[in-house]
C-alpha positions as CSV (number, residue, x, y, z in Angstrom):
1,X,-98.1,-6.1,45.1
2,X,-101.0,-4.1,43.7
3,X,-100.7,-0.5,42.8
4,X,-102.6,2.3,41.1
5,X,-101.5,4.7,38.4
6,X,-104.1,7.1,36.9
7,X,-107.1,5.2,35.6
8,X,-105.5,1.8,35.2
9,X,-103.2,0.3,37.8
10,X,-99.8,-0.7,36.5
11,X,-98.5,-3.6,38.4
12,X,-95.1,-4.5,36.9
13,X,-93.7,-3.4,33.6
14,X,-91.3,-3.9,30.8
15,X,-87.6,-3.7,31.5
16,X,-86.2,-1.3,28.9
17,X,-82.9,-3.0,28.4
18,X,-84.7,-5.7,26.4
19,X,-83.0,-6.5,23.1
20,X,-84.6,-5.1,20.0
21,X,-86.5,-7.5,17.8
22,X,-86.2,-7.6,13.9
23,X,-88.2,-5.0,12.0
24,X,-90.4,-7.6,10.4
25,X,-91.6,-8.8,13.8
26,X,-92.5,-5.2,14.8
27,X,-94.3,-4.7,11.5
28,X,-96.2,-8.0,12.0
29,X,-97.3,-7.0,15.5
30,X,-98.6,-3.6,14.4
31,X,-100.4,-5.2,11.4
32,X,-102.0,-7.8,13.6
33,X,-103.3,-5.3,16.1
34,X,-104.7,-3.1,13.3
35,X,-106.3,-6.2,11.6
36,X,-108.1,-6.9,14.8
37,X,-109.5,-3.3,14.8
38,X,-106.9,-1.5,16.8
39,X,-105.5,2.0,16.2
40,X,-101.8,2.8,16.5
41,X,-100.4,6.3,16.2
42,X,-96.9,5.3,17.1
43,X,-93.8,3.5,15.8
44,X,-90.8,1.7,17.3
45,X,-87.4,3.2,17.1
46,X,-84.1,3.3,19.1
47,X,-83.9,6.2,21.6
48,X,-80.9,8.4,22.4
49,X,-79.8,5.9,25.1
50,X,-79.7,3.0,22.7
51,X,-82.9,1.4,24.0
52,X,-85.9,0.3,22.0
53,X,-88.8,2.7,22.5
54,X,-92.2,3.9,21.3
55,X,-92.4,7.2,19.3
56,X,-95.3,9.3,18.0
57,X,-95.8,8.7,14.3
58,X,-97.9,11.9,14.1
59,X,-98.8,14.9,16.2
60,X,-101.1,13.8,19.0
61,X,-103.1,16.3,21.1
62,X,-103.5,16.1,24.8
63,X,-106.1,13.3,25.6
64,X,-105.6,12.1,22.1
65,X,-105.1,8.4,21.3
66,X,-101.6,7.0,21.2
67,X,-102.9,3.4,20.6
68,X,-106.3,1.7,21.0
69,X,-105.8,-2.1,21.7
70,X,-108.7,-4.4,21.0
71,X,-109.7,-7.1,23.5
72,X,-108.9,-9.7,20.9
73,X,-105.2,-8.7,21.1
74,X,-105.1,-8.6,24.9
75,X,-103.9,-11.6,26.8
76,X,-105.9,-12.3,30.0
77,X,-103.5,-13.9,32.4
78,X,-105.6,-14.2,35.6
79,X,-107.5,-12.6,38.3
80,X,-106.3,-9.9,40.8
81,X,-106.5,-12.3,43.8
82,X,-105.0,-15.4,42.2
83,X,-101.6,-16.8,42.9
84,X,-98.4,-16.1,41.0
85,X,-98.8,-19.4,39.3
86,X,-101.8,-18.3,37.2
87,X,-100.1,-15.5,35.1
88,X,-96.9,-17.6,34.9
89,X,-98.8,-20.6,33.5
90,X,-101.0,-18.5,31.2
91,X,-97.8,-17.0,29.6
92,X,-96.2,-20.5,29.6
93,X,-99.2,-21.8,27.6
94,X,-98.9,-19.2,24.9
95,X,-95.1,-19.4,24.3
96,X,-95.2,-23.2,24.4
97,X,-98.0,-23.4,21.8
98,X,-96.6,-23.2,18.2
99,X,-100.1,-22.3,17.0
100,X,-100.9,-19.6,19.6
101,X,-103.1,-16.8,18.2
102,X,-100.9,-14.4,20.1
103,X,-97.8,-15.3,17.9
104,X,-97.3,-11.7,16.7
105,X,-97.2,-10.6,20.3
106,X,-95.1,-13.4,21.7
107,X,-92.6,-12.9,18.9
108,X,-91.9,-9.4,20.3
109,X,-91.1,-10.6,23.8
110,X,-87.4,-10.5,24.7
111,X,-85.5,-13.7,24.6
112,X,-84.7,-15.4,28.0
113,X,-81.2,-13.8,28.0
114,X,-82.7,-10.4,27.3
115,X,-84.9,-10.1,30.4
116,X,-84.0,-10.3,34.1
117,X,-85.9,-9.9,37.4
118,X,-86.3,-11.8,40.6
119,X,-88.1,-14.6,38.8
120,X,-85.2,-15.6,36.7
121,X,-82.1,-13.9,38.1
122,X,-79.4,-16.6,38.6
123,X,-78.7,-17.5,42.3
124,X,-75.1,-16.6,41.9
125,X,-76.1,-12.9,42.1
126,X,-78.1,-13.2,45.3
127,X,-75.4,-12.0,47.6
128,X,-74.8,-9.0,45.4
129,X,-78.0,-7.5,46.8
130,X,-76.2,-6.9,50.1
131,X,-79.7,-6.7,51.6
132,X,-81.4,-9.3,53.7
133,X,-84.8,-8.4,52.4
134,X,-83.9,-8.6,48.7
135,X,-81.9,-11.8,49.1
136,X,-84.9,-13.4,50.8
137,X,-87.2,-12.0,48.1
138,X,-85.1,-13.7,45.4
139,X,-84.8,-17.0,47.2
140,X,-88.6,-17.0,47.8
141,X,-89.2,-16.7,44.1
142,X,-86.8,-19.5,43.4
143,X,-88.5,-21.7,46.0
144,X,-92.0,-21.0,44.6
145,X,-91.1,-21.6,41.0
146,X,-89.2,-24.8,41.9
147,X,-92.2,-26.0,43.9
148,X,-94.5,-25.3,41.0
149,X,-92.1,-27.2,38.7
150,X,-91.9,-30.2,41.0
151,X,-95.7,-30.3,41.5
152,X,-95.6,-29.8,45.3
153,X,-97.9,-26.8,45.0
154,X,-100.5,-28.7,42.9
155,X,-103.0,-29.2,45.7
156,X,-103.1,-25.5,46.6
157,X,-102.9,-23.6,43.2
158,X,-105.5,-22.8,40.7
159,X,-104.0,-24.8,37.8
160,X,-101.2,-27.3,37.4
161,X,-98.6,-27.3,34.6
162,X,-100.2,-30.4,33.0
163,X,-103.7,-28.9,33.1
164,X,-102.4,-25.9,31.2
165,X,-99.9,-27.3,28.7
166,X,-100.6,-31.1,28.8
167,X,-97.6,-33.3,28.4
168,X,-95.5,-30.6,26.7
169,X,-92.0,-30.8,28.4
170,X,-91.5,-27.8,30.7
171,X,-88.2,-26.9,32.4
172,X,-87.6,-24.8,35.4
173,X,-86.0,-22.3,33.0
174,X,-89.3,-22.2,31.1
175,X,-91.2,-21.3,34.3
176,X,-88.7,-18.7,35.3
177,X,-89.0,-17.0,31.9
178,X,-92.8,-17.2,31.9
179,X,-92.8,-15.6,35.4
180,X,-90.4,-12.8,34.3
181,X,-92.5,-12.1,31.2
182,X,-95.8,-11.9,33.0
183,X,-94.5,-10.0,36.0
184,X,-92.9,-7.3,33.9
185,X,-95.9,-6.8,31.6
186,X,-99.3,-7.2,33.1
187,X,-101.6,-4.3,34.0
188,X,-104.8,-4.4,36.0
189,X,-108.0,-2.4,35.8
190,X,-110.3,-1.3,38.6
191,X,-113.5,-2.4,36.8
192,X,-112.3,-5.6,35.2
193,X,-110.7,-7.5,38.0
194,X,-108.0,-9.4,36.1
195,X,-104.5,-9.1,34.9
196,X,-104.0,-8.1,31.3
197,X,-101.0,-8.1,28.9
198,X,-101.4,-5.6,26.1
199,X,-99.2,-5.2,23.1
200,X,-97.9,-1.8,21.8
201,X,-98.4,-0.1,25.2
202,X,-95.7,-2.3,26.8
203,X,-93.2,-1.0,24.3
204,X,-93.2,2.4,26.1
205,X,-90.2,3.1,28.5
206,X,-90.5,4.3,32.1
207,X,-90.3,8.0,33.1
208,X,-91.3,8.7,36.7
209,X,-92.9,12.1,35.7
210,X,-94.6,10.9,32.6
211,X,-98.2,12.1,32.0
212,X,-99.4,9.6,29.5
213,X,-101.9,7.1,30.8
214,X,-104.2,4.1,30.1
215,X,-107.9,4.6,29.8
216,X,-110.3,2.8,32.2
217,X,-111.2,-0.1,29.9
218,X,-114.6,-0.2,31.5
219,X,-117.2,0.2,28.7
220,X,-115.7,-0.5,25.3
221,X,-113.6,-3.5,24.5
222,X,-110.5,-1.4,23.7
223,X,-107.7,-0.6,26.1
224,X,-106.7,3.0,25.1
225,X,-103.3,4.5,25.7
226,X,-103.8,8.3,26.0
227,X,-101.6,11.3,25.6
228,X,-101.5,13.1,28.9
229,X,-99.6,16.0,27.2
230,X,-99.4,17.0,23.5
231,X,-96.9,14.9,21.5
232,X,-95.1,16.0,18.3
233,X,-94.3,13.5,15.6
234,X,-91.0,11.9,16.6
235,X,-91.4,12.4,20.3
236,X,-90.6,9.4,22.5
237,X,-93.7,8.1,24.3
238,X,-93.2,7.2,27.9
239,X,-95.2,5.7,30.8
240,X,-94.7,6.1,34.5
241,X,-94.4,2.8,36.3
242,X,-94.5,4.7,39.6
243,X,-92.0,6.3,42.0
244,X,-89.5,3.4,41.5
245,X,-86.6,3.2,43.9
246,X,-83.5,1.7,42.3
247,X,-83.6,-1.6,44.3
248,X,-87.3,-2.1,43.6
249,X,-86.8,-1.4,39.9
250,X,-84.0,-4.0,39.6
251,X,-85.8,-6.7,41.6
252,X,-89.1,-6.3,39.7
253,X,-88.1,-4.9,36.3
254,X,-84.4,-5.6,35.8
255,X,-83.3,-2.0,35.1
256,X,-82.2,1.1,36.9
257,X,-84.3,4.3,36.5
258,X,-82.9,7.6,35.4
259,X,-80.4,8.9,37.9
260,X,-81.8,11.8,39.9
261,X,-80.4,14.5,42.2
262,X,-80.4,14.5,45.1
263,X,-79.9,10.8,45.0
264,X,-82.9,8.7,46.3
265,X,-82.4,6.2,49.1
266,X,-83.0,2.6,48.2
267,X,-86.4,1.3,49.3
268,X,-84.9,-0.9,51.9
269,X,-83.0,2.1,53.4
270,X,-85.9,4.6,53.5
271,X,-86.9,5.5,57.1
272,X,-90.7,5.5,56.3
273,X,-91.1,2.4,54.2
274,X,-91.5,-1.3,54.7
275,X,-90.5,-2.7,51.3
276,X,-92.8,-5.7,51.7
277,X,-95.8,-3.3,51.9
278,X,-94.8,-0.9,49.0
279,X,-97.6,0.4,46.9
280,X,-97.5,2.7,43.8
281,X,-100.5,4.5,45.5
282,X,-98.5,5.4,48.6
283,X,-94.8,5.7,47.7
284,X,-92.3,6.8,50.3
285,X,-91.6,10.5,50.7
286,X,-89.2,12.2,48.3
287,X,-88.2,14.8,50.8
288,X,-84.9,14.6,52.7
289,X,-85.3,13.7,56.4
290,X,-86.0,16.4,58.8
291,X,-87.1,16.6,62.5
292,X,-85.9,17.5,65.9
293,X,-82.1,17.4,66.4
294,X,-82.5,14.2,68.3
295,X,-84.6,12.6,65.5
296,X,-82.1,13.7,62.9
297,X,-79.1,12.4,64.9
298,X,-80.9,9.0,65.3
299,X,-81.6,8.9,61.6
300,X,-78.0,9.8,60.7
301,X,-76.7,7.0,63.0
302,X,-79.2,4.5,61.3
303,X,-78.0,5.4,57.8
304,X,-74.3,5.3,59.0
305,X,-74.9,1.8,60.3
306,X,-76.4,0.7,56.9
307,X,-73.5,2.4,55.0
308,X,-70.8,0.7,57.0
309,X,-72.5,-2.7,56.8
310,X,-72.8,-2.5,53.0
311,X,-69.2,-1.4,52.7
312,X,-68.0,-4.2,55.0
313,X,-69.7,-7.0,53.1
314,X,-67.3,-8.7,50.7
315,X,-68.1,-9.0,47.0
316,X,-69.6,-12.4,46.3
317,X,-68.3,-12.6,42.7
318,X,-65.0,-11.8,41.2
319,X,-64.7,-8.6,39.1
320,X,-66.1,-8.9,35.6
321,X,-65.0,-6.8,32.6
322,X,-67.7,-4.1,32.1
323,X,-70.1,-5.0,29.3
324,X,-69.7,-8.7,29.5
325,X,-72.4,-9.6,32.1
326,X,-75.5,-7.4,32.1
327,X,-76.8,-8.6,35.5
328,X,-73.3,-8.2,37.2
329,X,-73.0,-4.7,35.8
330,X,-76.6,-3.9,37.0
331,X,-76.0,-5.1,40.5
332,X,-72.7,-3.3,40.8
333,X,-74.3,-0.1,39.6
334,X,-77.1,-0.6,42.1
335,X,-74.6,-0.9,44.9
336,X,-72.7,2.2,43.8
337,X,-76.0,4.2,43.7
338,X,-77.1,2.9,47.0
339,X,-73.8,4.0,48.7
340,X,-73.9,7.4,47.0
341,X,-77.4,8.0,48.2
342,X,-76.5,7.0,51.7
343,X,-73.5,9.3,51.7
344,X,-75.6,12.2,50.4
345,X,-78.3,11.8,53.0
346,X,-75.8,11.3,55.9
347,X,-74.0,14.4,54.8
348,X,-77.3,16.3,54.6
349,X,-78.2,15.4,58.1
350,X,-74.7,16.2,59.4
351,X,-75.0,19.6,57.8
352,X,-78.3,20.3,59.4
353,X,-76.9,19.3,62.8
354,X,-73.8,21.4,62.3
355,X,-71.5,18.4,62.7
356,X,-69.4,16.0,60.6
357,X,-70.2,12.3,59.9
358,X,-67.3,9.8,59.8
359,X,-68.1,7.5,56.8
């Protein structure tokens, strides 16, 4: 997946449920970036929802600098057209190296149990998707990472594990973690055709309507995080990861976006979208379905069939006490939101048709 957002394309981003790191690790990261020549007009605090976030440490005018990250602090994890193995192995190299120059940055990454997406989600949760597409997506990631670990991809990929980390022991869990870290953090630029992981910027949480943006990174050797609207000291700094639908956000980032009204259909349920071809540049329509009576009736029947199928599928795992298993809670909430969105859109179509829908 490649997508564009303002001047710099955001591919996949930080999951905001990641656990907060100790204050000294945050201080060390900021000091390191500044030592390398960077500018940071922000600080890390806990937001009103209990998540770690980035906040303005001073008033910042529109188009002012939130942070300017020097090239020496940016991790290059591969080219735009290279395989998934490249960013995975580049991240693996850094967190396996006790002497990595990126130590202040890697120390801020969430622990393996503080990050989840399709790269490292346990297979026991696969059936909780209740979606053929997302189940296949997760199994595909499992297969690719297992093949990378076994070496069966070696003749076809850009680098092998041994070429990157030598004889350092590497487990399948290491690869899953490296894949999850890279795929939730890298950004790409239109001029510099490679994937980049930038500290400070990736501490900002998602807001679909956020106006803040990354500069083009085309002339200077600084990646600049710019204020798209004025910020007052103490304001939380956001970044828009795109028009994320709930299922896409869970699969790629491991979190659910802010709940909206009217509820938005899951990507796999949207009438105009093939999830495999999703692009941030061309997100599906946000408008409720409309058309001729025949078209609306056909769409209502399509949504009813999906709703009934999801409701009919049995739970694949026994109930868990809320708060004891983040991924279980995440998947159950995803299912609840999916059903609520289907109900709303079915009822909306029934109302337009002057009829009732039997859910």
